[in-house]
ZAMARGU-364532 format. One line per field, with one value per residue (C-alpha): residue number from 1; x, y, z; chain. Coordinates in nm, 3 decimals, decimal comma. Example, Ala and Ser with C-alpha at 12.3 -4.5 7.8 and 13.67 -1.06 7.14 Angstrom:
! ZAMARGU-364532
resi: (1 / 2)
c1: (1,230 / 1,367)
c2: (-0,450 / -0,106)
c3: (0,780 / 0,714)
chain: (A / A)
***
This chain:
! ZAMARGU-364532
resi: (1 / 2 / 3 / 4 / 5 / 6 / 7 / 8 / 9 / 10 / 11 / 12 / 13 / 14 / 15 / 16 / 17 / 18 / 19 / 20 / 21 / 22 / 23 / 24 / 25 / 26 / 27 / 28 / 29 / 30 / 31 / 32 / 33 / 34 / 35 / 36 / 37 / 38 / 39 / 40 / 41 / 42 / 43 / 44 / 45 / 46 / 47 / 48 / 49 / 50 / 51 / 52 / 53 / 54 / 55 / 56 / 57 / 58 / 59 / 60 / 61 / 62 / 63 / 64 / 65 / 66 / 67 / 68 / 69 / 70 / 71 / 72 / 73 / 74 / 75 / 76 / 77 / 78 / 79 / 80 / 81 / 82 / 83 / 84 / 85 / 86 / 87 / 88 / 89 / 90 / 91 / 92 / 93 / 94 / 95 / 96 / 97 / 98 / 99 / 100 / 101 / 102 / 103 / 104 / 105 / 106 / 107 / 108 / 109 / 110 / 111 / 112 / 113 / 114 / 115 / 116 / 117 / 118 / 119 / 120 / 121 / 122 / 123 / 124 / 125 / 126 / 127 / 128 / 129 / 130 / 131 / 132 / 133 / 134 / 135 / 136 / 137 / 138 / 139 / 140 / 141 / 142 / 143 / 144 / 145 / 146 / 147 / 148 / 149 / 150 / 151 / 152 / 153 / 154 / 155 / 156 / 157 / 158 / 159 / 160 / 161 / 162 / 163 / 164 / 165 / 166 / 167 / 168 / 169 / 170 / 171 / 172 / 173 / 174 / 175 / 176 / 177 / 178 / 179 / 180 / 181 / 182 / 183 / 184 / 185 / 186 / 187 / 188 / 189 / 190 / 191 / 192 / 193 / 194 / 195 / 196 / 197 / 198 / 199 / 200 / 201 / 202 / 203 / 204 / 205 / 206 / 207 / 208 / 209)
c1: (-0,618 / -0,926 / -1,094 / -1,436 / -1,285 / -1,172 / -1,510 / -1,665 / -1,470 / -1,536 / -1,954 / -1,877 / -1,718 / -1,960 / -2,250 / -2,377 / -2,313 / -2,136 / -1,756 / -1,782 / -1,858 / -1,579 / -1,333 / -1,437 / -1,378 / -1,026 / -0,922 / -1,010 / -0,841 / -0,538 / -0,530 / -0,611 / -0,451 / -0,197 / 0,018 / 0,219 / 0,276 / 0,640 / 0,664 / 0,859 / 0,985 / 1,019 / 1,138 / 1,328 / 1,121 / 1,361 / 1,504 / 1,195 / 1,395 / 1,336 / 1,588 / 1,833 / 1,777 / 2,056 / 1,942 / 2,144 / 2,049 / 1,961 / 2,101 / 1,781 / 1,434 / 1,435 / 1,561 / 1,513 / 1,700 / 1,734 / 1,633 / 1,864 / 1,667 / 1,948 / 1,895 / 2,122 / 2,179 / 2,140 / 2,228 / 1,862 / 1,838 / 1,511 / 1,611 / 1,364 / 1,436 / 1,204 / 1,155 / 1,015 / 0,929 / 0,615 / 0,727 / 0,913 / 0,673 / 0,451 / 0,680 / 0,799 / 0,442 / 0,589 / 0,597 / 0,447 / 0,232 / 0,430 / 0,491 / 0,112 / -0,008 / 0,232 / 0,085 / -0,244 / -0,248 / -0,090 / -0,362 / -0,648 / -0,462 / -0,487 / -0,854 / -0,892 / -0,962 / -0,788 / -0,607 / -0,340 / -0,117 / -0,179 / 0,130 / 0,035 / 0,430 / 0,372 / 0,425 / 0,137 / 0,037 / -0,256 / -0,476 / -0,769 / -0,958 / -1,183 / -1,553 / -1,872 / -1,708 / -1,478 / -1,185 / -1,258 / -1,009 / -0,893 / -0,641 / -0,566 / -0,368 / -0,676 / -1,015 / -1,322 / -1,548 / -1,271 / -1,055 / -1,258 / -1,445 / -1,323 / -1,101 / -1,087 / -0,999 / -0,645 / -0,691 / -0,963 / -0,823 / -0,453 / -0,409 / -0,300 / -0,186 / -0,129 / 0,060 / 0,031 / -0,172 / -0,106 / -0,237 / 0,016 / -0,082 / 0,160 / 0,051 / -0,039 / 0,041 / -0,287 / -0,320 / -0,617 / -0,533 / -0,835 / -1,040 / -0,866 / -0,888 / -1,139 / -0,857 / -0,859 / -0,902 / -0,622 / -0,382 / -0,418 / -0,321 / -0,007 / 0,068 / 0,023 / 0,270 / 0,555 / 0,805 / 0,961 / 0,695 / 0,674 / 0,493 / 0,750 / 1,025 / 0,799 / 0,700 / 1,038 / 1,176 / 0,910 / 0,991 / 1,372 / 1,219)
c2: (1,770 / 1,974 / 2,107 / 1,962 / 1,635 / 1,655 / 1,802 / 1,487 / 1,250 / 1,485 / 1,427 / 1,069 / 1,056 / 1,219 / 0,991 / 1,224 / 1,035 / 0,687 / 0,653 / 0,566 / 0,894 / 1,032 / 0,774 / 0,771 / 1,185 / 1,104 / 0,827 / 1,044 / 1,319 / 1,120 / 0,947 / 1,217 / 1,543 / 1,465 / 1,181 / 1,091 / 0,724 / 0,668 / 0,409 / 0,133 / 0,184 / 0,557 / 0,699 / 0,989 / 1,288 / 1,423 / 1,094 / 0,877 / 0,581 / 0,344 / 0,466 / 0,253 / 0,143 / 0,155 / 0,080 / 0,139 / -0,006 / 0,211 / 0,131 / 0,254 / 0,276 / 0,656 / 0,570 / 0,237 / 0,267 / 0,520 / 0,429 / 0,596 / 0,590 / 0,699 / 0,761 / 0,543 / 0,818 / 1,152 / 1,278 / 1,264 / 1,118 / 1,059 / 0,985 / 0,803 / 0,794 / 0,486 / 0,670 / 0,471 / 0,750 / 0,911 / 1,286 / 1,227 / 1,070 / 1,324 / 1,569 / 1,406 / 1,325 / 1,012 / 0,667 / 0,318 / 0,098 / 0,091 / 0,501 / 0,528 / 0,253 / 0,360 / 0,758 / 0,636 / 0,457 / 0,745 / 0,961 / 0,741 / 0,693 / 1,085 / 1,097 / 0,832 / 0,581 / 0,238 / 0,067 / -0,166 / -0,216 / -0,543 / -0,743 / -1,050 / -1,154 / -1,134 / -0,739 / -0,529 / -0,371 / -0,143 / -0,079 / -0,212 / 0,024 / -0,072 / 0,035 / -0,067 / -0,306 / -0,474 / -0,459 / -0,376 / -0,336 / 0,009 / 0,044 / 0,409 / 0,309 / 0,211 / 0,391 / 0,431 / 0,204 / -0,062 / 0,124 / 0,027 / -0,308 / -0,505 / -0,740 / -1,018 / -0,787 / -0,889 / -1,259 / -1,180 / -0,945 / -0,941 / -1,359 / -1,331 / -1,667 / -1,642 / -1,806 / -1,556 / -1,233 / -1,082 / -0,759 / -0,553 / -0,342 / -0,195 / -0,494 / -0,781 / -0,967 / -1,118 / -1,365 / -1,256 / -1,456 / -1,616 / -1,294 / -1,208 / -1,554 / -1,779 / -2,073 / -2,093 / -2,452 / -2,515 / -2,257 / -2,398 / -2,754 / -2,612 / -2,530 / -2,826 / -2,968 / -2,731 / -2,842 / -2,511 / -2,277 / -1,986 / -1,812 / -1,813 / -1,710 / -1,386 / -1,293 / -1,289 / -1,098 / -0,846 / -0,815 / -0,713 / -0,401)
c3: (0,322 / 0,257 / 0,530 / 0,380 / 0,445 / 0,753 / 0,877 / 0,732 / 0,915 / 1,235 / 1,164 / 1,086 / 1,447 / 1,603 / 1,459 / 1,240 / 0,932 / 0,824 / 0,750 / 0,402 / 0,277 / 0,385 / 0,302 / -0,051 / -0,039 / 0,114 / -0,170 / -0,447 / -0,310 / -0,208 / -0,558 / -0,792 / -0,623 / -0,344 / -0,433 / -0,765 / -0,907 / -0,992 / -1,299 / -1,289 / -1,613 / -1,685 / -2,037 / -2,117 / -2,230 / -2,499 / -2,651 / -2,560 / -2,447 / -2,131 / -1,812 / -1,702 / -1,341 / -1,085 / -0,747 / -0,408 / -0,123 / 0,184 / 0,543 / 0,746 / 0,753 / 0,651 / 0,341 / 0,239 / -0,102 / -0,384 / -0,767 / -0,994 / -1,345 / -1,608 / -1,995 / -2,186 / -2,452 / -2,276 / -1,950 / -1,832 / -1,474 / -1,240 / -0,889 / -0,633 / -0,283 / -0,138 / 0,203 / 0,490 / 0,708 / 0,700 / 0,684 / 0,434 / 0,161 / 0,250 / 0,133 / -0,167 / -0,272 / -0,486 / -0,450 / -0,516 / -0,320 / -0,033 / 0,015 / -0,089 / 0,184 / 0,457 / 0,421 / 0,360 / 0,690 / 0,895 / 0,718 / 0,896 / 1,201 / 1,245 / 1,168 / 1,434 / 1,190 / 1,308 / 1,016 / 0,910 / 0,610 / 0,431 / 0,213 / -0,030 / -0,025 / -0,436 / -0,548 / -0,359 / -0,070 / 0,068 / 0,413 / 0,579 / 0,804 / 1,076 / 0,985 / 1,140 / 1,338 / 1,053 / 0,886 / 0,514 / 0,221 / 0,114 / -0,165 / -0,222 / -0,537 / -0,727 / -0,875 / -0,688 / -0,650 / -0,687 / -0,440 / -0,088 / -0,011 / -0,291 / -0,180 / -0,441 / -0,715 / -0,740 / -0,758 / -1,009 / -1,233 / -1,153 / -1,118 / -0,825 / -0,636 / -0,307 / -0,050 / 0,249 / 0,285 / 0,614 / 0,791 / 1,019 / 1,276 / 1,552 / 1,775 / 1,568 / 1,268 / 1,125 / 0,835 / 0,618 / 0,318 / 0,346 / 0,315 / -0,028 / -0,187 / -0,362 / -0,325 / 0,019 / 0,050 / -0,234 / -0,048 / 0,268 / 0,157 / 0,002 / 0,319 / 0,508 / 0,222 / 0,292 / 0,557 / 0,641 / 0,870 / 0,616 / 0,889 / 1,156 / 0,906 / 0,795 / 1,141 / 1,231 / 0,923 / 1,039 / 1,388 / 1,284 / 1,068)
chain: (A / A / A / A / A / A / A / A / A / A / A / A / A / A / A / A / A / A / A / A / A / A / A / A / A / A / A / A / A / A / A / A / A / A / A / A / A / A / A / A / A / A / A / A / A / A / A / A / A / A / A / A / A / A / A / A / A / A / A / A / A / A / A / A / A / A / A / A / A / A / A / A / A / A / A / A / A / A / A / A / A / A / A / A / A / A / A / A / A / A / A / A / A / A / A / A / A / A / A / A / A / A / A / A / A / A / A / A / A / A / A / A / A / A / A / A / A / A / A / A / A / A / A / A / A / A / A / A / A / A / A / A / A / A / A / A / A / A / A / A / A / A / A / A / A / A / A / A / A / A / A / A / A / A / A / A / A / A / A / A / A / A / A / A / A / A / A / A / A / A / A / A / A / A / A / A / A / A / A / A / A / A / A / A / A / A / A / A / A / A / A / A / A / A / A / A / A / A / A / A / A / A / A / A / A / A / A / A / A)
***
């Protein structure tokens, strides 16, 4: 991390500036200079053909799984390990939303900014940071200014149909669906109609990780 960004966070911690300024600097550096996005459908640079995916499931959080993207014509292969451990993600510097979210949250924690991971149980996850007494949406995969404090972006622009959006910290799991949806009343009514306890099943799942 550039010294300038760390200095700005130190100033904010000392009360000499607000936290939003260094947050923007950190988001831009992380997305533009540090991390690289792993395409879900990579193409062979020689044959210009879509690569075939072969996925091998991992047996621990260290490596959650490995994606092998192989060209159907030549021997070109892209290997993408789905790391869970922060050190491996930071070393590899390649990932999708889960890797970006894990690492960005760890960086915030190292800067004494309280953070948590948010999962929509569809196809995306992001962070929240505790800023000025409240939890703020922070998504390092998006371009600024959408990357910070735009919680309704996904529903509005990606046509998300939520059932649950949950925030995970090291001490608790919080239902934050209401903060990310304009359709909370409809979602709440749909939950009541379901016989099974979705929340209990989700919590049980994550307690096993």
